[in-house]
C-alpha positions as CSV (number, residue, x, y, z in Angstrom):
1,X,-5.8,1.9,41.9
2,X,-9.5,2.8,42.9
3,X,-10.9,1.2,45.9
4,X,-8.9,-2.0,45.4
5,X,-10.6,-2.7,42.2
6,X,-7.6,-3.1,40.0
7,X,-4.8,-5.7,40.4
8,X,-1.5,-3.9,40.7
9,X,0.7,-4.0,37.6
10,X,3.4,-6.2,39.1
11,X,0.7,-8.7,40.4
12,X,-0.9,-9.0,37.0
13,X,2.2,-9.4,35.0
14,X,3.4,-12.1,37.3
15,X,0.1,-13.9,37.0
16,X,-0.1,-13.7,33.4
17,X,3.4,-14.9,32.8
18,X,2.8,-17.7,35.4
19,X,-0.4,-18.7,33.6
20,X,1.5,-18.6,30.2
21,X,4.2,-20.9,31.5
22,X,1.7,-23.3,32.8
23,X,-0.1,-23.4,29.6
24,X,-3.8,-24.6,30.5
25,X,-3.0,-25.3,34.1
26,X,-6.3,-24.6,35.9
27,X,-9.9,-24.2,34.3
28,X,-11.6,-20.8,34.9
29,X,-15.1,-21.3,33.7
30,X,-17.8,-18.5,33.8
31,X,-21.4,-19.2,34.1
32,X,-24.0,-17.3,31.8
33,X,-24.8,-15.2,34.7
34,X,-21.2,-14.1,35.5
35,X,-21.5,-10.8,33.7
36,X,-24.0,-9.5,36.3
37,X,-21.9,-10.6,39.2
38,X,-20.7,-7.8,41.7
39,X,-18.7,-5.2,39.6
40,X,-20.0,-6.4,36.3
41,X,-22.8,-4.8,34.2
42,X,-26.4,-6.1,34.5
43,X,-28.6,-6.4,31.6
44,X,-28.9,-2.5,31.0
45,X,-25.6,-1.3,32.3
46,X,-22.8,0.1,30.2
47,X,-20.0,-2.4,29.4
48,X,-16.6,-1.4,30.4
49,X,-14.4,-1.3,27.1
50,X,-10.7,-1.2,26.5
51,X,-8.9,-0.8,23.2
52,X,-5.6,-2.5,22.3
53,X,-4.2,-0.8,19.1
54,X,-6.0,2.1,17.5
55,X,-4.2,2.8,14.4
56,X,-6.1,2.3,11.1
57,X,-8.9,-0.3,11.8
58,X,-8.6,0.2,15.6
59,X,-9.2,3.9,15.2
60,X,-12.2,3.1,13.1
61,X,-13.6,1.0,15.9
62,X,-13.0,3.5,18.5
63,X,-14.8,6.1,16.3
64,X,-17.7,3.9,15.8
65,X,-18.2,2.8,19.4
66,X,-17.5,6.0,21.4
67,X,-21.2,7.0,20.6
68,X,-22.5,3.6,21.6
69,X,-24.7,3.8,24.9
70,X,-23.8,0.1,25.6
71,X,-20.1,1.0,26.2
72,X,-18.1,3.2,28.5
73,X,-14.5,3.5,27.0
74,X,-12.1,3.2,29.9
75,X,-8.6,2.6,28.5
76,X,-6.5,2.5,25.5
77,X,-3.2,0.8,24.9
78,X,-1.0,1.6,21.8
79,X,2.7,1.5,21.2
80,X,2.6,4.9,19.5
81,X,2.2,7.6,22.2
82,X,0.8,10.3,19.8
83,X,-1.8,7.8,18.5
84,X,-2.9,6.9,22.0
85,X,-3.1,10.5,23.1
86,X,-5.2,11.5,20.1
87,X,-7.7,8.6,20.7
88,X,-7.9,9.8,24.3
89,X,-8.7,13.2,23.5
90,X,-11.3,12.4,21.0
91,X,-13.2,10.0,23.4
92,X,-13.0,12.5,26.4
93,X,-14.3,15.3,24.0
94,X,-17.3,13.3,23.0
95,X,-18.1,12.2,26.6
96,X,-17.7,15.8,28.0
97,X,-21.0,16.9,26.8
98,X,-23.0,13.8,27.9
99,X,-23.9,13.9,31.5
100,X,-24.5,10.1,31.6
101,X,-20.9,9.8,30.9
102,X,-19.8,11.5,34.1
103,X,-19.9,8.4,36.1
104,X,-19.5,4.7,35.7
105,X,-20.8,2.0,38.1
106,X,-21.1,4.6,40.9
107,X,-17.8,6.1,40.6
108,X,-16.7,9.5,38.9
109,X,-15.5,8.9,35.5
110,X,-12.0,10.3,35.3
111,X,-11.2,9.8,31.5
112,X,-9.5,7.4,29.4
113,X,-6.2,5.8,30.8
114,X,-3.4,5.3,28.6
115,X,-1.1,2.1,28.7
116,X,1.9,1.1,26.7
117,X,1.8,-2.4,27.9
118,X,-1.5,-3.9,27.0
119,X,-1.4,-6.3,30.1
120,X,-1.8,-3.4,32.4
121,X,-5.1,-2.6,30.6
122,X,-6.1,-6.2,31.0
123,X,-5.4,-6.1,34.7
124,X,-8.4,-3.7,35.3
125,X,-11.3,-5.5,36.8
126,X,-13.7,-2.5,35.5
127,X,-12.9,-3.7,31.8
128,X,-15.2,-6.2,30.6
129,X,-14.6,-6.4,27.0
130,X,-11.7,-5.5,24.7
131,X,-11.4,-4.5,21.0
132,X,-8.0,-6.0,19.7
133,X,-6.8,-4.2,16.3
134,X,-3.1,-4.8,16.5
135,X,-1.0,-6.1,13.7
136,X,-1.7,-9.8,13.0
137,X,1.4,-11.1,14.8
138,X,0.0,-9.9,18.0
139,X,-3.7,-11.2,17.9
140,X,-3.4,-14.7,19.4
141,X,-1.1,-13.6,22.4
142,X,-3.3,-10.6,23.2
143,X,-6.6,-12.3,22.8
144,X,-5.5,-15.5,25.0
145,X,-4.3,-13.2,27.6
146,X,-7.5,-11.0,27.4
147,X,-9.7,-14.2,27.7
148,X,-7.8,-15.6,30.7
149,X,-8.4,-12.2,32.3
150,X,-12.1,-12.6,32.0
151,X,-12.6,-10.1,29.0
152,X,-14.8,-10.7,26.1
153,X,-13.0,-10.0,22.7
154,X,-13.7,-8.2,19.4
155,X,-10.6,-9.2,17.4
156,X,-9.7,-7.9,14.0
157,X,-9.2,-10.2,11.1
158,X,-7.1,-12.0,10.2
159,X,-7.6,-13.9,13.3
160,X,-4.0,-15.1,13.7
161,X,-0.6,-15.5,12.2
162,X,-0.5,-19.3,12.3
163,X,-3.1,-22.2,12.3
164,X,-1.9,-23.4,15.7
165,X,-2.5,-20.0,17.2
166,X,-6.0,-20.2,16.0
167,X,-6.7,-23.4,17.8
168,X,-5.3,-22.0,21.0
169,X,-7.7,-19.1,20.8
170,X,-10.7,-21.2,20.3
171,X,-9.6,-23.5,23.3
172,X,-9.2,-20.4,25.4
173,X,-12.6,-18.9,24.4
174,X,-14.4,-22.2,25.3
175,X,-12.3,-22.6,28.5
176,X,-13.0,-19.1,30.0
177,X,-16.5,-18.8,28.7
178,X,-15.7,-15.8,26.4
179,X,-17.8,-14.1,23.9
180,X,-15.4,-13.7,20.8
181,X,-16.3,-11.7,17.7
182,X,-13.9,-12.1,14.7
183,X,-13.8,-8.9,12.7
184,X,-15.0,-10.6,9.5
185,X,-17.9,-8.1,9.2
186,X,-19.2,-9.3,5.8
187,X,-21.3,-11.9,7.7
188,X,-23.3,-9.1,9.1
189,X,-24.0,-7.6,5.7
190,X,-27.4,-8.7,4.0
191,X,-26.2,-9.1,0.5
192,X,-23.6,-11.7,1.6
193,X,-26.1,-13.6,3.7
194,X,-28.7,-13.7,0.8
195,X,-26.1,-14.9,-1.6
196,X,-25.1,-17.6,0.8
197,X,-28.9,-18.6,1.4
198,X,-29.4,-18.9,-2.4
199,X,-26.5,-21.3,-2.5
200,X,-27.2,-23.3,0.7
201,X,-30.9,-23.8,-0.4
202,X,-30.2,-25.2,-3.9
203,X,-31.4,-22.2,-5.8
204,X,-28.3,-22.3,-8.1
205,X,-28.5,-26.0,-8.2
206,X,-25.7,-28.3,-7.2
207,X,-22.5,-26.3,-6.5
208,X,-19.9,-27.1,-9.2
209,X,-17.1,-24.7,-8.3
210,X,-16.3,-21.5,-6.2
211,X,-13.9,-18.5,-7.1
212,X,-12.6,-16.3,-4.5
213,X,-11.1,-13.0,-5.6
214,X,-8.3,-12.0,-3.2
215,X,-4.7,-11.0,-3.6
216,X,-1.5,-13.1,-2.9
217,X,0.6,-14.2,0.0
218,X,3.3,-12.4,2.1
219,X,7.0,-12.7,1.5
220,X,10.1,-12.4,3.4
221,X,11.2,-8.7,3.1
222,X,14.1,-6.8,4.5
223,X,14.1,-3.1,5.1
224,X,17.0,-0.6,5.7
225,X,17.5,0.5,9.4
226,X,16.0,3.7,10.5
227,X,16.1,5.7,13.7
228,X,13.0,4.8,15.9
229,X,11.0,7.9,16.3
230,X,10.3,9.4,19.8
231,X,7.1,7.9,21.4
232,X,7.4,4.6,19.4
233,X,7.9,1.5,21.4
234,X,9.5,-0.6,18.7
235,X,10.4,-3.6,20.8
236,X,6.8,-3.9,21.9
237,X,5.4,-3.5,18.5
238,X,7.6,-6.4,17.3
239,X,6.4,-8.4,20.4
240,X,6.4,-12.2,19.4
241,X,7.8,-11.6,16.0
242,X,11.6,-12.0,15.0
243,X,13.6,-8.9,15.9
244,X,14.4,-6.5,13.1
245,X,15.6,-2.9,13.0
246,X,13.1,-0.2,13.0
247,X,11.9,0.8,9.5
248,X,8.9,3.3,8.7
249,X,7.5,0.9,5.9
250,X,7.8,-2.2,8.1
251,X,5.7,-0.6,10.8
252,X,3.2,1.0,8.2
253,X,-0.4,-0.3,7.9
254,X,-0.6,0.9,4.3
255,X,-2.3,-1.9,2.2
256,X,0.1,-1.3,-0.7
257,X,3.1,-2.6,1.6
258,X,3.9,-2.2,5.2
259,X,3.5,-5.2,7.7
260,X,0.8,-6.8,5.7
261,X,3.1,-7.8,3.0
262,X,5.7,-9.2,5.4
263,X,5.7,-12.9,6.3
264,X,6.8,-12.3,9.9
265,X,3.9,-10.1,10.7
266,X,1.1,-11.2,8.4
267,X,0.0,-13.4,5.5
268,X,-0.5,-10.8,3.0
269,X,-3.7,-10.2,1.1
270,X,-4.4,-13.9,1.2
271,X,-5.2,-13.6,4.9
272,X,-6.3,-9.9,4.9
273,X,-9.1,-10.0,2.3
274,X,-9.1,-13.8,2.5
275,X,-10.4,-13.5,6.0
276,X,-13.4,-11.9,4.4
277,X,-13.9,-13.6,1.2
278,X,-13.0,-17.2,2.0
279,X,-15.2,-16.7,5.1
280,X,-18.3,-16.2,2.8
281,X,-17.2,-18.9,0.5
282,X,-17.2,-21.4,3.6
283,X,-20.4,-19.9,4.8
284,X,-22.0,-20.6,1.5
285,X,-20.7,-24.2,1.3
286,X,-21.9,-24.9,4.8
287,X,-18.2,-25.6,5.7
288,X,-18.1,-23.5,9.1
289,X,-15.6,-25.1,11.4
290,X,-14.4,-27.5,8.7
291,X,-12.5,-26.8,5.5
292,X,-10.9,-28.3,2.4
293,X,-9.1,-31.7,2.3
294,X,-6.6,-30.8,-0.4
295,X,-4.5,-27.7,-1.4
296,X,-2.8,-27.5,-4.7
297,X,-0.4,-24.5,-5.4
298,X,-0.2,-22.5,-8.7
299,X,1.8,-24.1,-11.6
300,X,2.8,-21.7,-14.3
301,X,3.0,-24.4,-16.9
302,X,-0.2,-26.3,-16.1
303,X,-2.2,-24.5,-13.5
304,X,-2.3,-20.8,-12.9
305,X,-4.3,-20.6,-9.8
306,X,-4.2,-22.0,-6.2
307,X,-6.9,-24.6,-5.9
308,X,-8.6,-26.2,-2.9
309,X,-10.8,-29.4,-3.1
310,X,-13.4,-30.1,-0.4
311,X,-14.4,-33.6,0.6
312,X,-17.3,-33.7,-1.8
313,X,-15.2,-33.0,-4.7
314,X,-16.1,-29.2,-5.1
315,X,-13.1,-27.2,-6.2
316,X,-12.5,-23.7,-5.0
317,X,-10.2,-21.5,-6.8
318,X,-8.0,-18.4,-6.0
319,X,-9.0,-15.6,-8.3
320,X,-11.5,-15.3,-11.1
321,X,-14.2,-13.4,-9.2
322,X,-15.4,-10.0,-8.2
323,X,-15.6,-11.2,-4.5
324,X,-17.0,-14.6,-4.3
325,X,-18.5,-16.5,-7.3
326,X,-20.6,-19.6,-6.7
327,X,-21.3,-21.6,-9.8
328,X,-23.9,-24.2,-9.7
329,X,-25.8,-26.6,-12.3
330,X,-28.7,-24.3,-12.5
331,X,-27.2,-20.7,-12.0
332,X,-24.7,-18.6,-10.4
333,X,-24.2,-15.9,-7.9
334,X,-21.4,-13.4,-7.4
335,X,-21.2,-11.1,-4.4
336,X,-19.1,-8.3,-3.0
337,X,-19.6,-5.1,-0.9
338,X,-22.3,-3.3,-2.5
339,X,-22.6,-5.8,-5.3
340,X,-24.8,-8.8,-6.1
341,X,-25.2,-10.4,-9.6
342,X,-27.0,-13.6,-10.3
343,X,-27.4,-15.8,-13.3
344,X,-30.3,-15.8,-14.3
345,X,-31.1,-12.3,-12.9
346,X,-34.4,-13.5,-11.4
347,X,-32.6,-15.2,-8.5
348,X,-32.2,-11.6,-7.0
349,X,-35.9,-11.5,-6.4
350,X,-36.0,-15.0,-4.6
351,X,-38.2,-15.0,-1.5
352,X,-37.0,-17.6,1.0
353,X,-39.6,-20.1,2.0
354,X,-40.3,-20.7,5.6
355,X,-38.8,-24.3,5.2
356,X,-35.6,-22.9,3.5
357,X,-32.3,-22.5,5.5
358,X,-32.3,-19.0,7.0
359,X,-28.8,-18.0,8.0
360,X,-28.0,-15.9,11.1
361,X,-29.5,-12.3,10.4
362,X,-27.0,-10.0,12.3
363,X,-28.1,-6.6,13.4
364,X,-24.6,-5.2,12.7
365,X,-21.2,-6.5,13.5
366,X,-20.7,-4.5,16.6
367,X,-24.3,-4.7,17.7
368,X,-24.3,-8.4,17.5
369,X,-21.2,-8.5,19.7
370,X,-22.9,-6.4,22.2
371,X,-26.1,-8.5,22.1
372,X,-24.1,-11.7,22.7
373,X,-22.0,-10.2,25.5
374,X,-25.3,-9.4,27.4
375,X,-27.0,-12.7,26.5
376,X,-23.8,-14.9,26.9
377,X,-24.1,-16.6,23.5
378,X,-21.9,-17.0,20.5
379,X,-21.8,-14.2,17.8
380,X,-22.2,-14.5,14.2
381,X,-18.5,-14.7,13.5
382,X,-17.6,-16.7,16.6
383,X,-13.8,-17.5,17.1
384,X,-14.2,-21.1,15.8
385,X,-15.6,-19.6,12.5
386,X,-12.9,-17.2,12.3
387,X,-10.3,-20.2,12.8
388,X,-11.7,-22.2,10.2
389,X,-11.6,-19.3,7.6
390,X,-8.1,-18.3,8.5
391,X,-7.0,-21.9,8.3
392,X,-8.2,-21.9,4.6
393,X,-6.1,-18.7,4.2
394,X,-3.0,-20.1,5.8
395,X,-3.2,-23.4,4.0
396,X,-3.0,-21.6,0.7
397,X,-0.1,-19.5,1.8
398,X,1.9,-22.6,2.8
399,X,1.0,-24.3,-0.5
400,X,2.0,-21.1,-2.4
401,X,5.3,-20.6,-0.4
402,X,6.5,-24.1,-0.8
403,X,5.1,-24.9,-4.4
404,X,3.9,-28.1,-2.8
405,X,0.5,-29.9,-2.7
406,X,-0.8,-31.5,0.3
407,X,-3.9,-33.1,2.0
408,X,-5.5,-31.5,5.1
409,X,-7.7,-33.5,7.6
410,X,-10.1,-30.7,9.0
411,X,-11.1,-32.8,12.0
412,X,-7.7,-33.9,13.1
413,X,-6.3,-30.4,11.9
414,X,-3.3,-31.9,10.4
415,X,-1.4,-31.8,7.1
416,X,-1.4,-35.7,6.7
417,X,1.2,-36.1,3.8
418,X,3.8,-33.4,3.6
419,X,6.2,-33.1,6.6
420,X,7.7,-29.9,5.3
421,X,4.2,-28.2,4.8
422,X,3.3,-29.3,8.4
423,X,6.2,-27.5,10.0
424,X,4.4,-24.1,8.8
425,X,1.4,-24.8,11.1
426,X,3.2,-22.9,13.8
427,X,6.3,-20.7,14.0
428,X,8.7,-19.8,16.9
429,X,8.0,-16.6,19.0
430,X,10.4,-14.3,20.8
431,X,10.6,-14.4,24.5
432,X,8.6,-13.7,26.7
433,X,5.9,-14.7,24.3
434,X,7.0,-18.2,23.3
435,X,4.6,-19.8,25.6
436,X,1.7,-19.5,23.0
């Protein structure tokens, strides 16, 4: 503890569990000027930053933000001790040659603190914002506790493991006045924005259908038990998910397998890449914070693809595109990373008119989050947008897993005609995380 600026570990854990058990007991609203309050950065001060999970994507974010003059990285939490130590060494080595990093808010900078329990990181009042890049099954719990602790959040996609978790994340962001950037960074790339502007402004005519090229859902998978390696907190890695014996593939972040393909911890490529490509499909259709009204699973005899239908009758198909393909009455546009194709080709050269819809022009996903933290406004991929996108992904998985169609009410956020499907809107969690 430094000059009383940190809660004790015990006090914070007691408060977090008490708040959890009381659900949304008492409001905690922050004004737009709260960030400049005592002990918080002003308009030009560095933002105290913590990282929760620095394997794979988290390590990429750490490497990308260590050079940012907007942040001072203060702490890392990871259940793999060796990974945490490597991240600490990298940050401290980078900061060692920068005299400006030698102090933070009038105190000597003592380096990156490491925590096995992420709640201890959240207890620090010199941390203003956190990057969450844990596996999917942890996102909602970590993000809600972070926002309750007054932290702004950058959370990797897919936003959450269930639809109900997403709603709780949106409610927490609004209640606690937090700036929340979902890591669906394609919104911050110019070719995706331009493709959506072509669609939104009618340059391909009336939209007839959309194809989204992503992989399939996760499944129930079992792995043989293996000894837990030294320095790995396996029980904490499992967290709210059902208990299983340790296995190196289950904990792996490899895209060809690992936890992303296991239903207890992820929704598979439907949620992983779907959090990118369905996000752009929704943006192009103007359906942010909304969604389809019907979901129809694949049928080998009659229908090969998962199908969504929107309230205006537009169908959206799983597959059949290099990224996202919008087809209209007068043209088409297909977009992916580093790729843009139009029919006719002349659509690529369209110059938007002042009267056209001009979508949010992000300066970059990280920089947009930084700007919004300082200005106290919602970023390009606000939590509510991330929620509507992941809802599309989860609805597709539910239909696929059950092999059943159903109708979805985007306003009520309910499956209206299939009780069996509706049970998949949330899942039970292990204690002590069952409160969310």
